[in-house]
PDB file of N, CA, C and O in Angstrom, chain B, residues numbered from 101:
ATOM      1  N   MET B 101      -6.152 -38.868  -3.372  1.00  0.00           N
ATOM      2  CA  MET B 101      -6.014 -39.837  -4.917  1.00  0.00           C
ATOM      3  C   MET B 101      -7.540 -39.726  -5.183  1.00  0.00           C
ATOM      4  O   MET B 101      -8.375 -39.753  -4.279  1.00  0.00           O
ATOM      5  N   LYS B 102      -7.847 -39.593  -6.576  1.00  0.00           N
ATOM      6  CA  LYS B 102      -8.933 -39.910  -7.292  1.00  0.00           C
ATOM      7  C   LYS B 102      -9.256 -41.192  -8.051  1.00  0.00           C
ATOM      8  O   LYS B 102      -8.549 -41.682  -8.932  1.00  0.00           O
ATOM      9  N   LEU B 103     -10.288 -41.622  -7.647  1.00  0.00           N
ATOM     10  CA  LEU B 103     -10.925 -43.041  -8.111  1.00  0.00           C
ATOM     11  C   LEU B 103     -12.174 -43.039  -8.696  1.00  0.00           C
ATOM     12  O   LEU B 103     -12.948 -42.170  -8.295  1.00  0.00           O
ATOM     13  N   ILE B 104     -12.603 -43.890  -9.649  1.00  0.00           N
ATOM     14  CA  ILE B 104     -13.808 -44.238 -10.291  1.00  0.00           C
ATOM     15  C   ILE B 104     -14.401 -45.231  -9.913  1.00  0.00           C
ATOM     16  O   ILE B 104     -13.673 -46.224  -9.901  1.00  0.00           O
ATOM     17  N   PHE B 105     -15.897 -45.482  -9.444  1.00  0.00           N
ATOM     18  CA  PHE B 105     -16.582 -46.537  -9.048  1.00  0.00           C
ATOM     19  C   PHE B 105     -17.486 -46.776 -10.185  1.00  0.00           C
ATOM     20  O   PHE B 105     -18.153 -45.836 -10.617  1.00  0.00           O
ATOM     21  N   CYS B 106     -17.565 -47.882 -10.677  1.00  0.00           N
ATOM     22  CA  CYS B 106     -18.775 -47.836 -11.717  1.00  0.00           C
ATOM     23  C   CYS B 106     -19.837 -48.724 -11.034  1.00  0.00           C
ATOM     24  O   CYS B 106     -19.515 -49.711 -10.373  1.00  0.00           O
ATOM     25  N   LYS B 107     -20.931 -48.389 -11.192  1.00  0.00           N
ATOM     26  CA  LYS B 107     -22.290 -48.979 -10.177  1.00  0.00           C
ATOM     27  C   LYS B 107     -22.687 -50.233 -11.235  1.00  0.00           C
ATOM     28  O   LYS B 107     -23.307 -51.206 -10.803  1.00  0.00           O
ATOM     29  N   GLY B 108     -22.278 -50.139 -12.681  1.00  0.00           N
ATOM     30  CA  GLY B 108     -22.571 -51.320 -13.392  1.00  0.00           C
ATOM     31  C   GLY B 108     -21.857 -52.626 -12.929  1.00  0.00           C
ATOM     32  O   GLY B 108     -22.543 -53.583 -12.570  1.00  0.00           O
ATOM     33  N   CYS B 109     -20.699 -52.679 -12.930  1.00  0.00           N
ATOM     34  CA  CYS B 109     -19.681 -53.842 -12.755  1.00  0.00           C
ATOM     35  C   CYS B 109     -19.251 -53.745 -11.403  1.00  0.00           C
ATOM     36  O   CYS B 109     -18.574 -54.676 -10.966  1.00  0.00           O
ATOM     37  N   GLN B 110     -19.547 -52.701 -10.598  1.00  0.00           N
ATOM     38  CA  GLN B 110     -18.426 -52.487  -9.204  1.00  0.00           C
ATOM     39  C   GLN B 110     -17.343 -52.613  -9.152  1.00  0.00           C
ATOM     40  O   GLN B 110     -16.723 -52.774  -8.101  1.00  0.00           O
ATOM     41  N   ASP B 111     -16.795 -52.566 -10.406  1.00  0.00           N
ATOM     42  CA  ASP B 111     -14.991 -52.181 -10.343  1.00  0.00           C
ATOM     43  C   ASP B 111     -14.486 -50.844  -9.986  1.00  0.00           C
ATOM     44  O   ASP B 111     -15.053 -49.826 -10.383  1.00  0.00           O
ATOM     45  N   VAL B 112     -13.710 -50.830  -9.439  1.00  0.00           N
ATOM     46  CA  VAL B 112     -13.071 -49.142  -8.809  1.00  0.00           C
ATOM     47  C   VAL B 112     -11.470 -49.417  -9.473  1.00  0.00           C
ATOM     48  O   VAL B 112     -10.636 -50.323  -9.468  1.00  0.00           O
ATOM     49  N   PHE B 113     -11.599 -48.217  -9.962  1.00  0.00           N
ATOM     50  CA  PHE B 113     -10.021 -48.220 -10.708  1.00  0.00           C
ATOM     51  C   PHE B 113      -9.431 -46.452 -10.136  1.00  0.00           C
ATOM     52  O   PHE B 113     -10.088 -45.542  -9.629  1.00  0.00           O
ATOM     53  N   LYS B 114      -8.061 -46.524 -10.468  1.00  0.00           N
ATOM     54  CA  LYS B 114      -7.384 -45.434 -10.084  1.00  0.00           C
ATOM     55  C   LYS B 114      -6.959 -44.660 -11.544  1.00  0.00           C
ATOM     56  O   LYS B 114      -6.345 -45.205 -12.461  1.00  0.00           O
ATOM     57  N   LEU B 115      -7.435 -43.273 -11.528  1.00  0.00           N
ATOM     58  CA  LEU B 115      -7.215 -42.650 -12.414  1.00  0.00           C
ATOM     59  C   LEU B 115      -5.279 -42.304 -12.679  1.00  0.00           C
ATOM     60  O   LEU B 115      -4.438 -42.172 -11.789  1.00  0.00           O
ATOM     61  N   ASP B 116      -5.098 -42.249 -13.967  1.00  0.00           N
ATOM     62  CA  ASP B 116      -3.669 -42.107 -14.347  1.00  0.00           C
ATOM     63  C   ASP B 116      -3.838 -41.088 -15.796  1.00  0.00           C
ATOM     64  O   ASP B 116      -4.966 -40.751 -16.156  1.00  0.00           O
ATOM     65  N   THR B 117      -2.876 -40.748 -16.394  1.00  0.00           N
ATOM     66  CA  THR B 117      -2.900 -39.790 -17.496  1.00  0.00           C
ATOM     67  C   THR B 117      -3.477 -40.215 -18.540  1.00  0.00           C
ATOM     68  O   THR B 117      -4.185 -39.629 -19.359  1.00  0.00           O
ATOM     69  N   GLU B 118      -3.059 -41.499 -18.450  1.00  0.00           N
ATOM     70  CA  GLU B 118      -4.046 -42.484 -19.520  1.00  0.00           C
ATOM     71  C   GLU B 118      -4.921 -42.882 -19.400  1.00  0.00           C
ATOM     72  O   GLU B 118      -5.097 -43.549 -18.381  1.00  0.00           O
ATOM     73  N   PRO B 119      -5.968 -42.728 -20.321  1.00  0.00           N
ATOM     74  CA  PRO B 119      -7.508 -43.231 -20.194  1.00  0.00           C
ATOM     75  C   PRO B 119      -7.452 -44.593 -19.639  1.00  0.00           C
ATOM     76  O   PRO B 119      -6.606 -45.447 -19.905  1.00  0.00           O
ATOM     77  N   ARG B 120      -8.616 -44.710 -18.706  1.00  0.00           N
ATOM     78  CA  ARG B 120      -8.578 -46.067 -18.173  1.00  0.00           C
ATOM     79  C   ARG B 120     -10.388 -46.099 -18.131  1.00  0.00           C
ATOM     80  O   ARG B 120     -11.206 -45.179 -18.132  1.00  0.00           O
ATOM     81  N   THR B 121     -10.563 -47.719 -18.093  1.00  0.00           N
ATOM     82  CA  THR B 121     -11.738 -47.725 -18.017  1.00  0.00           C
ATOM     83  C   THR B 121     -11.976 -49.034 -16.909  1.00  0.00           C
ATOM     84  O   THR B 121     -11.101 -49.710 -16.368  1.00  0.00           O
ATOM     85  N   CYS B 122     -13.463 -49.143 -16.770  1.00  0.00           N
ATOM     86  CA  CYS B 122     -13.649 -50.213 -15.845  1.00  0.00           C
ATOM     87  C   CYS B 122     -14.244 -51.773 -16.557  1.00  0.00           C
ATOM     88  O   CYS B 122     -14.852 -51.836 -17.626  1.00  0.00           O
ATOM     89  N   LYS B 123     -13.955 -52.761 -15.823  1.00  0.00           N
ATOM     90  CA  LYS B 123     -14.058 -53.968 -16.348  1.00  0.00           C
ATOM     91  C   LYS B 123     -15.261 -54.393 -17.496  1.00  0.00           C
ATOM     92  O   LYS B 123     -15.256 -55.303 -18.326  1.00  0.00           O
ATOM     93  N   CYS B 124     -16.209 -53.434 -17.217  1.00  0.00           N
ATOM     94  CA  CYS B 124     -17.473 -53.831 -18.379  1.00  0.00           C
ATOM     95  C   CYS B 124     -17.395 -52.557 -19.342  1.00  0.00           C
ATOM     96  O   CYS B 124     -18.202 -52.454 -20.266  1.00  0.00           O
ATOM     97  N   GLY B 125     -16.263 -51.439 -19.078  1.00  0.00           N
ATOM     98  CA  GLY B 125     -15.955 -50.695 -20.154  1.00  0.00           C
ATOM     99  C   GLY B 125     -17.317 -49.487 -20.275  1.00  0.00           C
ATOM    100  O   GLY B 125     -17.591 -48.841 -21.287  1.00  0.00           O
ATOM    101  N   ALA B 126     -17.913 -49.433 -19.165  1.00  0.00           N
ATOM    102  CA  ALA B 126     -19.296 -48.486 -19.157  1.00  0.00           C
ATOM    103  C   ALA B 126     -18.714 -47.181 -18.553  1.00  0.00           C
ATOM    104  O   ALA B 126     -19.444 -46.214 -18.776  1.00  0.00           O
ATOM    105  N   THR B 127     -17.520 -46.880 -17.800  1.00  0.00           N
ATOM    106  CA  THR B 127     -17.224 -45.811 -17.468  1.00  0.00           C
ATOM    107  C   THR B 127     -15.384 -45.702 -17.547  1.00  0.00           C
ATOM    108  O   THR B 127     -14.667 -46.675 -17.315  1.00  0.00           O
ATOM    109  N   SER B 128     -14.871 -44.363 -17.907  1.00  0.00           N
ATOM    110  CA  SER B 128     -13.756 -44.137 -17.875  1.00  0.00           C
ATOM    111  C   SER B 128     -13.321 -42.899 -17.187  1.00  0.00           C
ATOM    112  O   SER B 128     -14.083 -42.191 -16.528  1.00  0.00           O
ATOM    113  N   GLY B 129     -12.007 -42.663 -17.380  1.00  0.00           N
ATOM    114  CA  GLY B 129     -11.720 -41.578 -16.684  1.00  0.00           C
ATOM    115  C   GLY B 129     -10.210 -41.289 -16.706  1.00  0.00           C
ATOM    116  O   GLY B 129      -9.558 -42.328 -16.815  1.00  0.00           O
ATOM    117  N   ARG B 130      -9.470 -40.166 -16.632  1.00  0.00           N
ATOM    118  CA  ARG B 130      -7.934 -39.973 -16.860  1.00  0.00           C
ATOM    119  C   ARG B 130      -7.864 -38.618 -16.048  1.00  0.00           C
ATOM    120  O   ARG B 130      -8.779 -37.831 -15.804  1.00  0.00           O
ATOM    121  N   TYR B 131      -6.456 -38.558 -15.675  1.00  0.00           N
ATOM    122  CA  TYR B 131      -6.163 -36.899 -15.220  1.00  0.00           C
ATOM    123  C   TYR B 131      -5.664 -36.423 -16.232  1.00  0.00           C
ATOM    124  O   TYR B 131      -4.846 -37.046 -16.910  1.00  0.00           O
ATOM    125  N   LEU B 132      -6.060 -35.270 -16.497  1.00  0.00           N
ATOM    126  CA  LEU B 132      -5.689 -34.033 -17.055  1.00  0.00           C
ATOM    127  C   LEU B 132      -4.248 -33.292 -17.148  1.00  0.00           C
ATOM    128  O   LEU B 132      -3.667 -32.905 -18.163  1.00  0.00           O
ATOM    129  N   ASP B 133      -3.880 -33.217 -15.920  1.00  0.00           N
ATOM    130  CA  ASP B 133      -2.759 -32.809 -15.067  1.00  0.00           C
ATOM    131  C   ASP B 133      -2.770 -33.485 -13.506  1.00  0.00           C
ATOM    132  O   ASP B 133      -3.473 -34.386 -13.048  1.00  0.00           O
ATOM    133  N   ASP B 134      -1.699 -32.677 -12.886  1.00  0.00           N
ATOM    134  CA  ASP B 134      -1.707 -33.354 -11.290  1.00  0.00           C
ATOM    135  C   ASP B 134      -3.042 -33.249 -10.803  1.00  0.00           C
ATOM    136  O   ASP B 134      -3.398 -34.229 -10.147  1.00  0.00           O
ATOM    137  N   LEU B 135      -4.003 -32.208 -10.957  1.00  0.00           N
ATOM    138  CA  LEU B 135      -5.050 -32.015 -10.219  1.00  0.00           C
ATOM    139  C   LEU B 135      -6.351 -32.332 -10.940  1.00  0.00           C
ATOM    140  O   LEU B 135      -7.223 -33.022 -10.412  1.00  0.00           O
ATOM    141  N   GLN B 136      -6.472 -31.774 -12.251  1.00  0.00           N
ATOM    142  CA  GLN B 136      -7.485 -31.754 -12.915  1.00  0.00           C
ATOM    143  C   GLN B 136      -7.694 -33.256 -13.674  1.00  0.00           C
ATOM    144  O   GLN B 136      -6.849 -33.823 -14.367  1.00  0.00           O
ATOM    145  N   ALA B 137      -9.030 -33.732 -13.358  1.00  0.00           N
ATOM    146  CA  ALA B 137      -9.327 -34.884 -14.204  1.00  0.00           C
ATOM    147  C   ALA B 137     -10.781 -35.020 -15.025  1.00  0.00           C
ATOM    148  O   ALA B 137     -11.518 -34.039 -14.931  1.00  0.00           O
ATOM    149  N   GLU B 138     -11.156 -35.916 -15.655  1.00  0.00           N
ATOM    150  CA  GLU B 138     -12.248 -35.681 -16.367  1.00  0.00           C
ATOM    151  C   GLU B 138     -12.668 -37.554 -16.355  1.00  0.00           C
ATOM    152  O   GLU B 138     -11.795 -38.410 -16.502  1.00  0.00           O
ATOM    153  N   TYR B 139     -14.007 -37.847 -16.169  1.00  0.00           N
ATOM    154  CA  TYR B 139     -14.422 -39.018 -16.437  1.00  0.00           C
ATOM    155  C   TYR B 139     -16.062 -39.278 -17.127  1.00  0.00           C
ATOM    156  O   TYR B 139     -16.803 -38.320 -16.907  1.00  0.00           O
ATOM    157  N   LYS B 140     -16.383 -39.850 -17.521  1.00  0.00           N
ATOM    158  CA  LYS B 140     -17.408 -40.438 -18.294  1.00  0.00           C
ATOM    159  C   LYS B 140     -18.255 -41.907 -17.986  1.00  0.00           C
ATOM    160  O   LYS B 140     -17.700 -42.899 -17.513  1.00  0.00           O
ATOM    161  N   GLY B 141     -19.292 -41.858 -18.246  1.00  0.00           N
ATOM    162  CA  GLY B 141     -20.146 -42.898 -17.947  1.00  0.00           C
ATOM    163  C   GLY B 141     -21.191 -42.732 -17.212  1.00  0.00           C
ATOM    164  O   GLY B 141     -21.170 -42.070 -16.174  1.00  0.00           O
ATOM    165  N   LEU B 142     -22.546 -43.502 -17.818  1.00  0.00           N
ATOM    166  CA  LEU B 142     -23.644 -43.308 -16.859  1.00  0.00           C
ATOM    167  C   LEU B 142     -23.307 -43.815 -15.533  1.00  0.00           C
ATOM    168  O   LEU B 142     -23.820 -43.285 -14.547  1.00  0.00           O
ATOM    169  N   TRP B 143     -22.664 -44.586 -15.440  1.00  0.00           N
ATOM    170  CA  TRP B 143     -22.712 -45.577 -13.959  1.00  0.00           C
ATOM    171  C   TRP B 143     -21.270 -44.708 -13.080  1.00  0.00           C
ATOM    172  O   TRP B 143     -21.074 -44.977 -11.895  1.00  0.00           O
ATOM    173  N   ALA B 144     -20.539 -43.893 -13.668  1.00  0.00           N
ATOM    174  CA  ALA B 144     -19.521 -43.504 -13.185  1.00  0.00           C
ATOM    175  C   ALA B 144     -19.863 -42.515 -11.624  1.00  0.00           C
ATOM    176  O   ALA B 144     -20.655 -41.583 -11.490  1.00  0.00           O
ATOM    177  N   VAL B 145     -19.038 -43.074 -10.705  1.00  0.00           N
ATOM    178  CA  VAL B 145     -19.237 -42.197  -9.260  1.00  0.00           C
ATOM    179  C   VAL B 145     -17.626 -41.748  -9.061  1.00  0.00           C
ATOM    180  O   VAL B 145     -16.827 -42.651  -8.813  1.00  0.00           O
ATOM    181  N   PRO B 146     -17.320 -40.870  -9.128  1.00  0.00           N
ATOM    182  CA  PRO B 146     -16.215 -40.206  -8.795  1.00  0.00           C
ATOM    183  C   PRO B 146     -15.731 -40.501  -6.870  1.00  0.00           C
ATOM    184  O   PRO B 146     -16.495 -39.976  -6.059  1.00  0.00           O
ATOM    185  N   ILE B 147     -15.034 -40.963  -6.547  1.00  0.00           N
ATOM    186  CA  ILE B 147     -14.620 -41.140  -5.422  1.00  0.00           C
ATOM    187  C   ILE B 147     -13.000 -40.730  -5.034  1.00  0.00           C
ATOM    188  O   ILE B 147     -12.192 -40.696  -5.962  1.00  0.00           O
ATOM    189  N   GLY B 148     -12.587 -40.447  -3.758  1.00  0.00           N
ATOM    190  CA  GLY B 148     -11.572 -40.067  -3.348  1.00  0.00           C
ATOM    191  C   GLY B 148     -11.132 -40.851  -1.983  1.00  0.00           C
ATOM    192  O   GLY B 148     -11.790 -41.781  -1.518  1.00  0.00           O
ATOM    193  N   PHE B 149      -9.900 -40.336  -1.394  1.00  0.00           N
ATOM    194  CA  PHE B 149      -9.673 -40.473  -0.149  1.00  0.00           C
ATOM    195  C   PHE B 149      -8.640 -39.607   0.233  1.00  0.00           C
ATOM    196  O   PHE B 149      -8.138 -39.193  -0.812  1.00  0.00           O
ATOM    197  N   LEU B 150      -8.007 -39.070   1.309  1.00  0.00           N
ATOM    198  CA  LEU B 150      -7.400 -38.546   1.942  1.00  0.00           C
ATOM    199  C   LEU B 150      -5.994 -39.149   1.791  1.00  0.00           C
ATOM    200  O   LEU B 150      -5.772 -40.196   2.400  1.00  0.00           O
ATOM    201  N   ASN B 151      -4.684 -38.408   0.783  1.00  0.00           N
ATOM    202  CA  ASN B 151      -3.729 -39.347   0.793  1.00  0.00           C
ATOM    203  C   ASN B 151      -3.079 -39.675   2.262  1.00  0.00           C
ATOM    204  O   ASN B 151      -2.599 -40.761   2.589  1.00  0.00           O
ATOM    205  N   SER B 152      -3.176 -38.381   3.155  1.00  0.00           N
ATOM    206  CA  SER B 152      -2.389 -38.672   4.240  1.00  0.00           C
ATOM    207  C   SER B 152      -3.270 -39.500   5.099  1.00  0.00           C
ATOM    208  O   SER B 152      -2.665 -40.313   5.798  1.00  0.00           O
ATOM    209  N   SER B 153      -4.709 -39.476   5.219  1.00  0.00           N
ATOM    210  CA  SER B 153      -5.189 -40.584   6.147  1.00  0.00           C
ATOM    211  C   SER B 153      -4.773 -41.999   5.709  1.00  0.00           C
ATOM    212  O   SER B 153      -4.783 -42.946   6.496  1.00  0.00           O
ATOM    213  N   LEU B 154      -4.324 -42.126   4.130  1.00  0.00           N
ATOM    214  CA  LEU B 154      -4.137 -43.666   3.644  1.00  0.00           C
ATOM    215  C   LEU B 154      -2.631 -43.586   3.957  1.00  0.00           C
ATOM    216  O   LEU B 154      -2.100 -44.669   4.201  1.00  0.00           O
ATOM    217  N   ALA B 155      -2.021 -42.727   3.984  1.00  0.00           N
ATOM    218  CA  ALA B 155      -0.556 -42.896   4.754  1.00  0.00           C
ATOM    219  C   ALA B 155      -0.591 -43.248   6.030  1.00  0.00           C
ATOM    220  O   ALA B 155       0.127 -44.215   6.285  1.00  0.00           O
ATOM    221  N   ARG B 156      -1.298 -42.704   7.099  1.00  0.00           N
ATOM    222  CA  ARG B 156      -1.052 -42.772   8.367  1.00  0.00           C
ATOM    223  C   ARG B 156      -1.907 -44.462   8.715  1.00  0.00           C
ATOM    224  O   ARG B 156      -1.705 -45.087   9.756  1.00  0.00           O
ATOM    225  N   ALA B 157      -2.865 -44.953   7.566  1.00  0.00           N
ATOM    226  CA  ALA B 157      -3.338 -46.220   7.980  1.00  0.00           C
ATOM    227  C   ALA B 157      -2.463 -47.662   7.327  1.00  0.00           C
ATOM    228  O   ALA B 157      -2.537 -48.847   7.650  1.00  0.00           O
ATOM    229  N   VAL B 158      -1.719 -47.028   6.391  1.00  0.00           N
ATOM    230  CA  VAL B 158      -0.605 -47.929   6.005  1.00  0.00           C
ATOM    231  C   VAL B 158       0.758 -47.831   6.774  1.00  0.00           C
ATOM    232  O   VAL B 158       1.678 -48.618   6.551  1.00  0.00           O
ATOM    233  N   LYS B 159       0.834 -46.789   7.718  1.00  0.00           N
ATOM    234  CA  LYS B 159       1.910 -47.037   8.428  1.00  0.00           C
ATOM    235  C   LYS B 159       1.437 -47.926   9.928  1.00  0.00           C
ATOM    236  O   LYS B 159       2.084 -48.595  10.733  1.00  0.00           O
ATOM    237  N   ASN B 160       0.395 -47.651   9.850  1.00  0.00           N
ATOM    238  CA  ASN B 160      -0.430 -48.359  11.699  1.00  0.00           C
ATOM    239  C   ASN B 160      -1.014 -49.709  11.081  1.00  0.00           C
ATOM    240  O   ASN B 160      -1.765 -50.291  11.863  1.00  0.00           O
ATOM    241  N   GLN B 161      -0.841 -50.302   9.912  1.00  0.00           N
ATOM    242  CA  GLN B 161      -1.616 -51.376   9.735  1.00  0.00           C
ATOM    243  C   GLN B 161      -1.214 -52.643  10.777  1.00  0.00           C
ATOM    244  O   GLN B 161      -0.022 -52.948  10.820  1.00  0.00           O
ATOM    245  N   PRO B 162      -2.106 -53.344  11.564  1.00  0.00           N
ATOM    246  CA  PRO B 162      -1.891 -54.178  12.341  1.00  0.00           C
ATOM    247  C   PRO B 162      -1.269 -55.337  11.822  1.00  0.00           C
ATOM    248  O   PRO B 162      -0.963 -55.466  10.637  1.00  0.00           O
ATOM    249  N   GLU B 163      -1.067 -56.256  12.784  1.00  0.00           N
ATOM    250  CA  GLU B 163      -0.558 -57.648  12.085  1.00  0.00           C
ATOM    251  C   GLU B 163      -1.815 -58.772  11.997  1.00  0.00           C
ATOM    252  O   GLU B 163      -1.762 -59.690  11.178  1.00  0.00           O
ATOM    253  N   SER B 164      -2.851 -58.621  12.841  1.00  0.00           N
ATOM    254  CA  SER B 164      -4.090 -59.391  12.483  1.00  0.00           C
ATOM    255  C   SER B 164      -5.241 -58.230  13.059  1.00  0.00           C
ATOM    256  O   SER B 164      -4.907 -57.132  13.504  1.00  0.00           O
ATOM    257  N   GLY B 165      -6.570 -58.682  12.960  1.00  0.00           N
ATOM    258  CA  GLY B 165      -7.653 -58.370  13.309  1.00  0.00           C
ATOM    259  C   GLY B 165      -8.286 -57.395  12.380  1.00  0.00           C
ATOM    260  O   GLY B 165      -8.237 -57.569  11.163  1.00  0.00           O
ATOM    261  N   MET B 166      -8.933 -56.281  12.976  1.00  0.00           N
ATOM    262  CA  MET B 166      -9.593 -55.036  12.334  1.00  0.00           C
ATOM    263  C   MET B 166      -8.596 -54.373  11.791  1.00  0.00           C
ATOM    264  O   MET B 166      -7.678 -53.981  12.511  1.00  0.00           O
ATOM    265  N   GLY B 167      -8.602 -54.092  10.208  1.00  0.00           N
ATOM    266  CA  GLY B 167      -7.632 -52.980   9.727  1.00  0.00           C
ATOM    267  C   GLY B 167      -7.705 -51.834  10.302  1.00  0.00           C
ATOM    268  O   GLY B 167      -8.450 -51.604  11.255  1.00  0.00           O
ATOM    269  N   GLU B 168      -6.770 -50.834   9.660  1.00  0.00           N
ATOM    270  CA  GLU B 168      -6.728 -49.606  10.083  1.00  0.00           C
ATOM    271  C   GLU B 168      -7.679 -48.817   9.026  1.00  0.00           C
ATOM    272  O   GLU B 168      -7.600 -48.874   7.799  1.00  0.00           O
ATOM    273  N   PRO B 169      -8.488 -48.156   9.714  1.00  0.00           N
ATOM    274  CA  PRO B 169      -9.486 -47.384   8.863  1.00  0.00           C
ATOM    275  C   PRO B 169      -9.057 -46.016   8.148  1.00  0.00           C
ATOM    276  O   PRO B 169      -8.482 -45.261   8.932  1.00  0.00           O
ATOM    277  N   PHE B 170      -9.165 -45.631   7.149  1.00  0.00           N
ATOM    278  CA  PHE B 170      -8.945 -44.275   6.373  1.00  0.00           C
ATOM    279  C   PHE B 170      -9.895 -43.539   5.791  1.00  0.00           C
ATOM    280  O   PHE B 170     -10.730 -44.268   5.256  1.00  0.00           O
ATOM    281  N   MET B 171     -10.166 -42.149   5.644  1.00  0.00           N
ATOM    282  CA  MET B 171     -11.061 -41.188   5.389  1.00  0.00           C
ATOM    283  C   MET B 171     -11.309 -41.662   3.813  1.00  0.00           C
ATOM    284  O   MET B 171     -10.306 -41.802   3.113  1.00  0.00           O
ATOM    285  N   ALA B 172     -12.738 -41.934   3.187  1.00  0.00           N
ATOM    286  CA  ALA B 172     -12.766 -42.053   2.031  1.00  0.00           C
ATOM    287  C   ALA B 172     -13.914 -41.212   1.981  1.00  0.00           C
ATOM    288  O   ALA B 172     -14.577 -40.955   2.986  1.00  0.00           O
ATOM    289  N   PHE B 173     -14.216 -40.697   0.641  1.00  0.00           N
ATOM    290  CA  PHE B 173     -15.620 -39.785   0.297  1.00  0.00           C
ATOM    291  C   PHE B 173     -15.921 -39.898  -1.276  1.00  0.00           C
ATOM    292  O   PHE B 173     -15.077 -39.934  -2.172  1.00  0.00           O
ATOM    293  N   THR B 174     -17.354 -39.948  -1.409  1.00  0.00           N
ATOM    294  CA  THR B 174     -17.977 -39.507  -3.040  1.00  0.00           C
ATOM    295  C   THR B 174     -17.300 -37.906  -3.590  1.00  0.00           C
ATOM    296  O   THR B 174     -17.391 -36.855  -2.955  1.00  0.00           O
ATOM    297  N   ILE B 175     -16.860 -38.027  -4.462  1.00  0.00           N
ATOM    298  CA  ILE B 175     -16.687 -36.587  -4.872  1.00  0.00           C
ATOM    299  C   ILE B 175     -17.850 -35.941  -5.331  1.00  0.00           C
ATOM    300  O   ILE B 175     -18.572 -36.575  -6.101  1.00  0.00           O
ATOM    301  N   PRO B 176     -18.192 -34.712  -4.980  1.00  0.00           N
ATOM    302  CA  PRO B 176     -19.560 -33.988  -5.412  1.00  0.00           C
ATOM    303  C   PRO B 176     -19.738 -33.844  -7.100  1.00  0.00           C
ATOM    304  O   PRO B 176     -18.740 -33.710  -7.808  1.00  0.00           O
ATOM    305  N   LYS B 177     -21.064 -33.884  -7.651  1.00  0.00           N
ATOM    306  CA  LYS B 177     -21.181 -34.017  -8.906  1.00  0.00           C
ATOM    307  C   LYS B 177     -20.544 -33.074  -9.280  1.00  0.00           C
ATOM    308  O   LYS B 177     -19.627 -33.212 -10.089  1.00  0.00           O
ATOM    309  N   GLU B 178     -20.899 -31.874  -8.759  1.00  0.00           N
ATOM    310  CA  GLU B 178     -20.086 -30.330  -9.327  1.00  0.00           C
ATOM    311  C   GLU B 178     -18.952 -30.120  -8.558  1.00  0.00           C
ATOM    312  O   GLU B 178     -18.999 -29.667  -7.415  1.00  0.00           O
ATOM    313  N   CYS B 179     -17.650 -30.519  -9.304  1.00  0.00           N
ATOM    314  CA  CYS B 179     -16.385 -30.294  -8.720  1.00  0.00           C
ATOM    315  C   CYS B 179     -15.538 -29.669  -9.711  1.00  0.00           C
ATOM    316  O   CYS B 179     -15.561 -30.025 -10.890  1.00  0.00           O
ATOM    317  N   ASP B 180     -14.827 -28.792  -9.292  1.00  0.00           N
ATOM    318  CA  ASP B 180     -13.742 -27.829 -10.292  1.00  0.00           C
ATOM    319  C   ASP B 180     -12.713 -28.740 -10.830  1.00  0.00           C
ATOM    320  O   ASP B 180     -12.242 -28.681 -11.966  1.00  0.00           O
ATOM    321  N   THR B 181     -12.409 -29.584  -9.912  1.00  0.00           N
ATOM    322  CA  THR B 181     -11.042 -30.760 -10.317  1.00  0.00           C
ATOM    323  C   THR B 181     -11.513 -31.987 -10.948  1.00  0.00           C
ATOM    324  O   THR B 181     -10.737 -32.840 -11.380  1.00  0.00           O
ATOM    325  N   MET B 182     -12.892 -32.086 -11.006  1.00  0.00           N
ATOM    326  CA  MET B 182     -13.505 -33.596 -11.516  1.00  0.00           C
ATOM    327  C   MET B 182     -14.519 -33.405 -12.449  1.00  0.00           C
ATOM    328  O   MET B 182     -15.624 -33.147 -11.972  1.00  0.00           O
ATOM    329  N   VAL B 183     -14.419 -33.467 -13.691  1.00  0.00           N
ATOM    330  CA  VAL B 183     -15.375 -32.579 -14.617  1.00  0.00           C
ATOM    331  C   VAL B 183     -16.009 -33.955 -15.221  1.00  0.00           C
ATOM    332  O   VAL B 183     -15.326 -34.897 -15.623  1.00  0.00           O
ATOM    333  N   LYS B 184     -17.506 -33.906 -15.217  1.00  0.00           N
ATOM    334  CA  LYS B 184     -17.890 -35.135 -15.812  1.00  0.00           C
ATOM    335  C   LYS B 184     -18.086 -34.869 -17.440  1.00  0.00           C
ATOM    336  O   LYS B 184     -18.596 -33.774 -17.676  1.00  0.00           O
ATOM    337  N   LYS B 185     -17.788 -35.634 -18.544  1.00  0.00           N
ATOM    338  CA  LYS B 185     -17.806 -35.618 -19.614  1.00  0.00           C
ATOM    339  C   LYS B 185     -19.030 -36.500 -20.365  1.00  0.00           C
ATOM    340  O   LYS B 185     -19.274 -37.648 -19.994  1.00  0.00           O
ATOM    341  N   GLU B 186     -19.611 -35.997 -21.214  1.00  0.00           N
ATOM    342  CA  GLU B 186     -20.757 -36.485 -21.776  1.00  0.00           C
ATOM    343  C   GLU B 186     -20.554 -37.309 -22.929  1.00  0.00           C
ATOM    344  O   GLU B 186     -21.519 -37.802 -23.513  1.00  0.00           O
TER     345      GLU B 186
END
């Protein structure tokens, strides 16, 4: 799953086929198809996580205590599936 983090307002939002923006409006992004996405904004940082890792964490969610971790990462500035628009 691809997300955008705005360094300006600290908002994180999920991409969809319809354009979405952060709370302050400085960053935006959208999916172009099932894999390709575009984003824009001076403070935009694309992030992602492994869907299988999240699914495993949800399945193993504890009743209390520390939550189940999952794998998240920043998407590189140069990425074939995530293009920054100016």
